[in-house]
C-alpha positions in Angstrom: -22.6 -62.1 48.0 -19.6 -63.9 49.2 -18.5 -62.7 52.7 -15.2 -61.7 51.6 -15.5 -58.1 51.4 -17.7 -58.1 54.7 -14.8 -60.0 56.8 -12.2 -57.6 55.2 -13.5 -54.6 57.0 -12.8 -56.7 60.0 -9.1 -55.2 59.7 -10.5 -51.8 60.0 -11.7 -53.0 63.6 -8.1 -53.7 64.9 -6.0 -50.8 66.0 -3.0 -49.3 64.3 -0.2 -48.7 67.0 -0.5 -45.5 68.0 2.8 -43.5 67.2 1.7 -40.2 69.2 1.3 -40.5 73.0 -2.5 -38.3 72.1 -3.4 -41.4 70.4 -1.9 -44.0 72.8 -4.4 -42.0 75.6 -7.3 -43.1 74.1 -7.4 -46.1 74.6 -6.7 -46.1 78.3 -10.7 -45.4 78.3 -12.5 -48.3 79.1 -14.7 -49.9 76.4 -17.0 -52.3 77.7 -19.8 -54.4 75.7 -22.6 -51.5 76.0 -19.8 -48.7 74.8 -21.6 -49.5 71.3 -23.2 -47.2 68.6 -26.2 -47.3 67.8 -27.2 -49.6 71.2 -27.2 -53.0 71.3 -30.2 -54.8 71.7 -29.2 -57.1 74.7 -25.7 -57.5 76.3 -24.3 -59.7 78.9 -21.0 -58.8 80.6 -18.6 -62.0 81.7 -16.4 -60.1 83.4 -12.8 -61.4 83.6 -13.4 -63.6 80.6 -11.4 -61.0 77.9 -10.2 -62.5 74.9 -6.5 -61.0 73.9 -5.3 -61.2 70.6 -1.6 -62.6 70.3 0.6 -63.9 67.7 -1.1 -67.0 68.2 -4.6 -66.0 67.3 -5.9 -67.7 64.8 -8.7 -67.0 62.5 -11.6 -68.7 60.0 -14.6 -67.9 58.6 -17.1 -69.6 56.1 -16.7 -69.6 52.2 -12.8 -69.7 51.7 -11.7 -66.3 53.3 -10.1 -67.0 56.4 -7.1 -66.5 54.1 -8.1 -63.0 53.1 -9.8 -62.1 56.7 -6.0 -63.2 58.3 -3.9 -61.3 55.6 -5.6 -58.1 56.0 -5.5 -58.7 60.1 -1.8 -59.1 60.1 -0.5 -55.7 59.1 -3.0 -54.1 61.5 -1.5 -56.3 64.1 1.9 -57.3 63.5 0.9 -61.3 64.4 1.2 -64.2 62.0 -2.5 -65.2 62.8 -2.2 -68.5 61.3 -5.0 -70.1 59.3 -7.6 -72.9 60.3 -9.8 -74.5 58.0 -12.5 -74.0 60.8 -13.3 -73.1 64.5 -10.7 -70.3 65.0 -9.6 -68.3 67.6 -11.8 -65.3 65.6 -14.5 -67.4 63.5 -17.0 -65.8 61.9 -20.2 -68.4 60.8 -23.6 -69.1 59.9 -26.5 -70.0 61.7 -30.3 -69.7 61.7 -32.1 -67.9 64.2 -30.7 -64.4 64.5 -33.4 -62.6 61.6 -32.2 -61.1 58.7 -30.0 -58.3 60.0 -29.4 -60.0 63.7 -26.5 -61.7 65.0 -24.6 -62.5 68.0 -21.3 -61.9 69.1 -19.4 -64.3 72.2 -16.2 -63.1 73.6 -14.9 -65.6 75.8 -11.0 -65.8 77.2 -10.8 -68.9 74.6 -12.1 -67.1 71.5 -14.5 -64.7 69.5 -17.8 -66.4 67.9 -19.7 -64.1 65.1 -23.1 -66.0 63.9 -25.6 -64.7 61.9 -28.2 -65.9 59.6 -27.3 -63.9 56.5 -24.4 -61.8 55.8 -26.3 -58.8 56.4 -26.0 -59.7 60.2 -22.5 -60.9 59.9 -21.4 -57.3 58.7 -23.8 -55.7 61.2 -21.7 -57.7 64.1 -18.5 -56.7 62.2 -19.3 -53.1 62.9 -20.3 -54.3 67.0 -16.9 -55.9 67.1 -14.4 -52.6 65.3 -15.9 -50.5 68.8 -14.9 -53.2 71.2 -11.6 -52.7 70.2 -9.3 -49.3 71.1 -9.5 -46.8 68.7 -5.6 -46.7 68.8 -3.3 -49.1 70.8 -0.6 -49.0 72.8 1.9 -51.5 72.7 0.7 -55.0 73.8 -2.0 -56.9 72.6 -5.3 -55.6 72.1 -8.4 -56.8 74.3 -12.0 -57.7 73.4 -14.5 -57.6 76.5 -15.8 -60.6 77.7 -19.6 -61.8 77.6 -22.3 -61.9 74.5 -24.5 -59.6 72.4 -27.7 -60.7 71.0 -28.6 -57.6 68.8 -31.4 -56.8 66.1 -32.7 -54.1 64.7 -36.1 -52.4 65.6 -37.1 -51.0 62.3 -36.0 -52.8 59.0 -35.4 -49.5 57.3 -32.5 -47.1 58.7 -31.8 -44.3 56.0 -29.8 -41.0 55.5 -30.7 -38.9 52.2 -28.0 -36.9 50.2 -29.1 -34.3 47.5 -27.1 -34.2 44.8 -29.6 -31.8 42.7 -29.0 -28.5 44.8 -25.0 -29.4 44.7 -23.5 -32.3 43.2 -21.4 -34.5 44.8 -18.8 -36.7 43.3 -18.7 -40.3 43.6 -15.6 -40.5 45.7 -17.4 -38.3 48.2 -20.7 -40.5 48.3 -18.6 -43.7 48.9 -16.7 -41.9 51.7 -20.6 -41.5 53.3 -20.9 -44.8 52.4 -18.6 -45.9 54.6 -19.3 -43.8 57.1 -22.7 -44.6 57.6 -22.5 -48.0 57.5 -20.4 -48.0 60.5 -23.7 -47.3 62.5 -25.9 -49.8 60.8 -27.4 -47.6 58.4 -28.8 -49.3 55.4 -30.5 -47.5 52.9 -29.2 -44.1 51.1 -31.5 -42.1 49.6 -30.4 -40.1 46.6 -32.5 -36.7 45.4 -31.1 -36.7 41.9 -33.4 -34.0 40.2 -34.6 -30.6 41.3 -35.1 -27.3 39.8 -31.3 -26.4 39.8 -29.9 -29.3 38.6 -30.5 -32.6 36.9 -28.3 -35.2 37.8 -28.9 -38.8 36.8 -27.5 -39.9 33.0 -30.9 -40.8 31.1 -30.1 -42.4 27.5 -33.6 -41.4 26.2 -33.2 -37.9 27.0 -29.6 -36.8 26.9 -30.3 -33.2 27.5 -31.1 -33.6 31.3 -27.4 -34.1 31.9 -26.1 -32.3 29.4 -27.9 -29.1 30.0 -29.2 -29.8 33.3 -26.1 -31.3 35.0 -23.6 -28.5 33.2 -21.3 -26.2 34.7 -22.8 -23.5 37.2 -25.9 -25.5 38.1 -25.6 -25.6 41.7 -27.1 -23.2 44.4 -25.7 -19.8 43.9 -24.1 -20.7 40.4 -21.9 -23.0 41.8 -20.6 -26.4 40.7 -22.2 -28.7 38.4 -22.0 -32.1 37.0 -23.9 -35.4 37.0 -23.7 -39.0 37.7 -23.3 -41.7 34.5 -25.0 -44.8 34.5 -21.5 -46.2 34.8 -21.0 -43.9 37.9 -24.6 -44.9 39.5 -24.5 -48.6 38.8 -20.8 -48.4 40.7 -22.2 -46.4 43.4 -25.4 -48.8 43.8 -22.3 -52.0 44.1 -20.3 -50.3 46.2 -23.1 -49.8 48.8 -24.2 -53.2 48.3 -20.8 -55.0 49.7 -21.5 -52.2 52.8 -25.2 -53.5 52.8 -26.7 -50.6 52.0 -29.3 -50.0 49.6 -29.6 -47.0 47.3 -33.2 -45.3 46.8 -33.0 -43.0 43.8 -35.3 -40.1 43.6 -36.7 -37.9 40.6 -38.9 -35.4 42.4 -42.3 -34.2 40.5 -44.5 -33.3 39.6 -43.0 -30.1 41.2 -39.0 -29.0 41.7 -38.5 -29.6 37.6 -37.2 -26.6 36.5 -33.9 -28.0 35.4 -35.7 -31.0 33.1 -37.8 -28.0 31.5 -35.3 -25.8 31.0 -33.4 -28.9 28.8 -36.8 -29.9 27.5 -39.0 -26.9 27.1 -41.8 -29.4 25.6 -42.3 -30.4 29.3 -43.8 -27.2 30.1 -47.7 -26.8 29.1 -46.8 -23.5 26.7 -43.2 -25.2 25.1 -41.2 -22.2 26.5 -37.9 -23.2 28.3 -38.1 -21.1 32.0 -35.0 -19.3 32.8 -32.2 -21.4 34.9 -32.7 -21.3 38.4 -29.9 -21.4 41.0 -31.4 -19.8 44.0 -33.2 -21.6 47.3 -37.1 -20.5 46.3 -39.1 -23.8 45.9 -42.7 -24.6 44.9 -42.9 -22.7 41.2 -42.0 -25.4 38.9 -44.5 -28.2 37.5 -44.6 -30.5 35.0 -47.6 -30.1 32.5 -50.3 -32.9 34.0 -52.3 -32.9 30.7 -49.7 -33.7 28.3 -49.2 -37.4 27.3 -45.4 -36.2 26.5 -45.0 -36.2 30.5 -46.3 -39.2 30.9 -43.6 -41.0 28.1 -40.9 -38.8 29.5 -41.7 -40.2 33.1 -42.3 -43.9 32.1 -38.5 -43.7 30.2 -37.1 -42.1 33.1 -38.8 -44.9 35.5 -37.9 -47.3 33.5 -33.8 -46.6 33.0 -33.9 -45.8 37.2 -35.6 -49.1 37.5 -32.9 -51.2 35.4 -29.6 -49.7 37.3 -31.5 -50.0 40.4 -31.9 -53.7 42.5 -33.3 -52.4 45.9 -37.0 -52.1 45.8 -38.1 -48.5 45.8 -38.2 -45.7 43.2 -38.8 -42.4 45.0 -40.7 -39.8 43.2 -40.9 -36.9 45.4 -44.5 -34.9 45.3 -43.8 -32.5 47.8 -44.0 -28.6 47.8 -46.0 -29.1 44.3 -47.9 -25.4 44.7 -47.8 -24.7 41.3 -50.1 -27.9 40.6 -53.7 -27.4 41.7 -54.8 -30.0 43.9 -57.1 -31.7 41.1 -54.3 -32.2 38.6 -51.8 -33.3 41.4 -54.5 -36.0 42.0 -54.7 -36.8 38.4 -50.6 -37.1 38.2 -50.4 -39.5 40.8 -52.9 -41.7 39.5 -50.7 -41.8 36.3 -47.2 -42.2 38.0 -47.7 -44.3 40.7 -48.9 -47.4 38.6 -45.6 -46.6 36.3 -43.9 -47.1 39.4 -45.3 -50.9 39.9 -45.0 -51.2 36.3 -41.3 -51.3 36.4 -41.3 -53.6 39.4 -40.4 -51.2 41.9 -42.4 -49.9 45.3 -43.8 -46.3 45.0 -42.1 -44.2 47.6 -42.4 -40.7 48.0 -42.6 -37.5 50.5 -45.8 -38.0 52.4 -48.2 -35.6 50.1 -48.4 -38.5 47.7 -50.6 -40.3 50.3 -53.4 -37.6 49.5 -53.8 -39.8 46.6 -56.3 -42.9 46.8 -53.8 -44.6 43.9 -51.0 -44.7 46.8 -52.4 -48.2 47.7 -49.4 -49.9 49.1 -46.4 -46.9 48.6 -44.1 -45.8 51.4 -44.5 -42.5 52.7 -41.6 -40.3 53.8 -43.2 -37.5 56.6 -41.2 -35.0 56.7 -43.6 -32.7 58.3 -44.1 -30.9 62.1 -47.6 -31.6 62.6 -48.6 -34.4 65.2 -51.9 -35.0 62.9 -51.9 -35.5 59.3 -55.1 -37.1 58.3 -53.9 -37.7 54.4 -50.9 -39.9 56.0 -53.4 -41.6 58.1 -56.1 -42.5 55.4 -53.4 -43.5 53.1 -51.9 -46.1 56.4 -55.3 -46.9 56.1 -55.4 -48.3 52.8 -52.3 -50.0 53.1 -49.2 -47.3 53.0 -46.2 -47.4 55.4 -44.4 -44.6 56.8 -40.8 -43.7 56.9 -40.0 -41.1 59.7 -38.4 -37.5 58.9 -39.5 -35.1 61.1 -38.0 -32.1 60.0 -37.4 -30.9 63.2 -35.5 -33.7 64.3 -34.4 -35.4 61.4 -33.2 -32.7 58.9 -29.5 -32.4 59.2 -29.0 -29.4 57.0 -30.4 -27.7 59.7 -27.9 -25.6 61.8 -26.7 -27.0 65.2 -26.9 -23.0 66.9 -27.4 -19.9 65.7 -23.6 -19.9 65.0 -23.3 -22.7 63.0 -21.2 -22.1 59.5 -23.9 -23.2 56.8 -26.9 -24.7 57.2 -30.4 -23.6 57.0 -32.8 -22.8 60.4 -36.4 -22.9 58.7 -37.2 -26.0 61.0 -35.2 -24.5 63.7 -31.9 -25.3 65.1 -31.1 -29.0 65.9 -28.3 -29.8 67.9 -27.6 -33.7 68.7 -30.0 -34.2 72.1 -33.4 -32.6 69.9 -31.8 -35.3 66.9 -32.2 -38.0 69.8 -35.2 -36.7 71.5 -38.2 -38.3 69.9 -39.7 -41.5 69.4 -40.9 -42.6 65.6 -43.5 -44.6 67.0 -45.0 -41.6 68.5 -44.4 -38.6 66.7 -47.5 -38.6 64.3 -50.7 -39.5 65.7 -53.3 -41.4 64.1 -51.6 -44.5 62.9 -50.5 -47.6 64.6 -46.5 -48.5 65.1 -46.8 -51.5 62.8 -47.1 -48.8 60.0 -43.8 -47.4 60.8 -41.1 -49.2 59.1 -37.9 -47.1 59.7 -36.5 -43.6 60.0 -34.3 -41.7 57.6 -32.6 -38.3 58.1 -32.0 -36.3 55.0 -29.2 -33.7 54.3 -29.8 -31.2 52.1 -27.0 -29.4 50.0 -28.1 -25.8 49.6 -25.1 -24.4 52.1 -23.5 -27.6 51.1 -20.0 -27.3 49.1 -17.6 -30.2 49.7 -17.4 -33.5 52.1 -16.4 -31.5 54.8 -19.5 -29.9 54.9 -21.6 -33.1 54.6 -19.7 -34.7 57.3 -20.2 -31.6 60.0 -23.6 -31.3 59.2 -24.7 -35.1 59.6 -22.1 -36.3 62.4 -22.9 -36.6 65.2 -26.6 -36.1 64.5 -27.0 -39.0 62.4 -25.7 -41.5 64.7 -28.6 -40.3 67.0 -30.9 -41.5 64.4 -29.3 -44.5 63.7 -29.4 -45.4 67.4 -33.7 -44.6 67.1 -33.8 -46.6 64.3 -31.8 -49.5 65.1 -31.7 -49.8 69.1 -35.0 -51.0 71.1 -37.0 -47.8 72.8 -36.1 -49.5 76.2 -32.2 -48.8 75.7 -32.8 -44.9 74.6 -30.9 -42.8 77.2 -29.5 -39.4 76.8 -27.2 -39.7 79.1 -25.7 -43.4 78.3 -26.0 -42.1 74.6 -23.7 -38.5 75.0 -21.4 -40.7 76.9 -20.8 -43.3 74.0 -21.0 -40.7 71.6 -18.1 -38.7 73.2 -16.3 -41.8 73.5 -16.4 -42.9 69.4 -14.9 -39.2 69.2 -11.0 -40.4 68.6 -12.2 -42.7 65.9 -13.6 -39.6 63.7 -10.3 -37.6 64.5 -8.3 -40.7 63.1 -10.2 -41.3 59.9 -10.3 -37.6 59.3 -13.7 -37.2 59.5 -14.7 -33.3 60.4 -17.7 -33.2 62.8 -19.3 -31.0 65.3 -17.9 -31.2 68.3 -21.0 -30.2 70.1 -21.2 -28.6 73.5 -23.5 -31.2 74.6 -21.1 -33.9 74.7 -17.9 -34.2 76.7 -15.9 -35.6 73.8 -12.7 -38.0 74.8 
């Protein structure tokens, strides 16, 4: 990928001139190398070595993007920012030694150097640089605090999930969400695309999935409807990739399939279409495990999804299959898991798929609240890896407290401190830390209707999960986190994000 897209994001790091007294007041808060969300791995301040951006500041970047970078910075600063072919005052470059996503940011009076081994690392460094500049600037030249940051992720997988099946969210809403999550170094977006209420992704071989399953009134409560065309989906994949976010599509099965069976009754064992459902009950639907048409259907769906998805994973659900007898469930997974591998992808599912001996090297998303899970332990021993999503800490659709508008409470209220107060390495007993490859914060959509609803439930809790996923365990400190989070509030205000002003946080 050319670096032009990521260096263009640097413009957003630089402050616009404040137009109100309230905006100007936010710039008086001290910003240091350790003000960043998520916390950086290592920071060595150099007091008195701050870099001041002025009209004489020059810029350079690799891959012939210096001009684009300067053109982006000029309107934000009002400065000419002359171009140089190399060695500019603000200089982005690739070099070995920082890992796939890590970077080194060095700030001196003489200039700013951002170094990374890969473009993803430069992108992550730019997100840090954005936070080292004021949310809004008073008159004068913006200042970047002096020193060096060496930063790299704790876990390779740092994700969030958005449920489109219970309520459809438009491509524009999803793009806005991608913009926000990428600022905190979230690098996976899991899209839940099929459930009992609706089917939200176009499949050419089975067109009624969307014409029926994505029609009007297919959201919870009979609200909404809609689906992603293949062009919509490919566009989202490209948009996310430009921000170093990988899309993970999910079709939940063998349960959570009522919408598909309404569209295609032959996917039931008796050939009779069930009634459409827009309630919030779970566990009553199942594909017909003994019917060959089930596997033709799955092969088509997985093939078309794999063709549109450059990322490594296809998520196959597998949870809450109360209507599928255990033996049938195991027989189903024995057929399904090889189909995912046949299409060149790694199987990824809720932790229940770990019951199957066919899970092999699958990725298990642990969403339970128990401290030990024998099927997960056995699957890990056989080679599976785990993404941690314990519902009592990571489920963003839970209420903050009893007075939260919207949200559910079956996993309990989750305030920011609860979202922050756990460790993926020790949450689930019986598995080694090396088998945990990341974290994910799901956001189910039963009570969501708008982008504002998404933002309110996701932020600020998703930032807690981002820090748990990115930052070294030794940096995790609640008092530090809530201070940095409170200082970030003016940036959300500036961007028009509807975030929850948690009473646990002292907001700037």
